[in-house]
N, C-alpha and C positions, 0 to 999 in steps of 0.2 A: 504494500500500500504506500509506503514511504517513497519507494522508487517511482511508482506510477504517478504519485502526486508531484514529485520533483520534475519528472518528464513533462507532465501537463503544464506545470507552471512555467517551465522553460519555453515550451512551445507557445503558450499564451504571451509570454514576454517577447518572443520573436515576432509574433503577429502584431502586438502593440507597437513594437519598434518599427516594423515595416509600414504600418499605418501612419505613424508619426513622420517617417521619412517621406512617404508619398505626399502627405499634406505639405511638408516643407518644399519638396522638389517641384511639385506641380502648382503650388500656390492655391490649391483647392481647399475648401473647408473640410473639416473633419467629417461632417455629415456625408459629403460626396465620397470620401474614402470608405466610410462604413457601408453606405449603400452599394458601392462597387464591390466590396468584399462579400456582402450578402448575395449580390447577383452572381458573382463568380461561384460561390459555394452552391447556390441553387442550380446553376447550369451544370456544374460538375456532378451533382447528385443525379440529375436526369440523364446526362449523356455518358457518364462513366461506364456503366455496364456494357454499352454498345462498343465503346472504345476498348474496353478490356477484352471483349469477344474478338475484336479485330486484331489487336496486338498479340494476344495469346496465340491466335491461329498463325499469324505471320512470324512472330519471333520465337515462340515456344513449341510450334507444331502441335497445338492443341487439336484434338479431334473429339467430337461429341459421340457418345455411345448410348445405345439403348439399354433398357433393363436386362435384356437377354445377354448382352455382351459383358455385363458385370459378373463377378463371382456370385454364384447363386445365393450364398449366405448373406452377402452384402445387399443384393437386390431385395431379398426378402426382408431384411432388417429395415432398409429405407422405406419399403412399402408399408410395413407395420407402423413405423413412426408417422408417416404421412397420413395413413388412415386414422390413427389415433388422434392426431392433431387437426384432421380435416383440411389438409393442404395437399396440393398436387405433388406428384413425384417431381423432384427437381431435374433440371437439365444437367446431366452429368458429363463432364469432360475429363479426358485423360491426356496428360502431358508425358511424352516418352522421355523420362529423366530418371536417372538412378537415385537422385536425392529424394529422400522421403519428405513429402510436403502435401498439405491439403489446405484449401481455403474456399471461401464462399463469397459470392457477391450478387448483387441484384438490387432492385428497388424495394421489394417486399416479398413475403413468403410465397406468393403465387408466381413470381418470375425469378426465383432464386436459381443460381448456378452453383454447382458443387464441382470443384476441380480437385482431382487427385493425380499424383504422379505415379508412374509405373513402379518406381522404386518403393513407394509407400506400400503399394499393393503386394509387391514381392517380399518385402522385409517383414511386414507385420503378420502375425497369425490372425485368425478370424476374429477372436475376441478383441484384440488390440485395434484392428481395423474398424470394427463396429464402434469402439470407444471414440476413435478419432472422428469418424463420420457423425456419430451422435453429438459430439462437441460442435462440429460445424453446423449441423442442423439446429442446434441450440442457438447459434448466432442468428440464424434465419428466423426461428420461432420467436425470438425476443426482439426482433426488428433492430438488431444492433447497427445495421448500416444507417438507418434513419437516426438512431440515437447518436451515433458518432457524427453524423452531419449536423445535428442540432448542437452537439457539444462543441463543434468547431465554431459555432456562432457565439458561444459564451464570451470569448475575449473581445469580440467585435462589439457586442452589446454593452460590455463593461466600459469600453473606450468611448462610446458615443456620448456619454455624459460629461466627458472631460472637455475643458475649454481648449480651443485651438491655440497653438503657440503664437505669440506675437510676431508680426511681420517685421 
């Protein structure tokens, strides 16, 4: 918790510094900097999954797989979780990479993408793989992408009440 707090405070400090530098460099008001930052964050939230799809296909050779192409125990596990939580089966992608990794992204639970590396599937046993995928599904079920987007607005909202630096 202490490390996470330190990281967030450092990031908030950097955002605050960037906003102040933008206000000074462009001679704009702090309100313009705040509105620009909010607009950038909103656009990023809406277009990021599509850019992730594109860049992962181009740079990481991502390929989308059907339920049938997944290990049967994993497909059955994901199906059970989705039925229990009343969400659709996610779009699942595999990146051919020996490094074990998994992540998820999307806008909301109904359009989530679950990405696994081939290394993760090869290295982990069935129980470990279900644990990793369950963790990633938890991010989707708890709307963590939206939560993190809203969290990124926190330092911006905090700076909006600050007076602009004198010219």
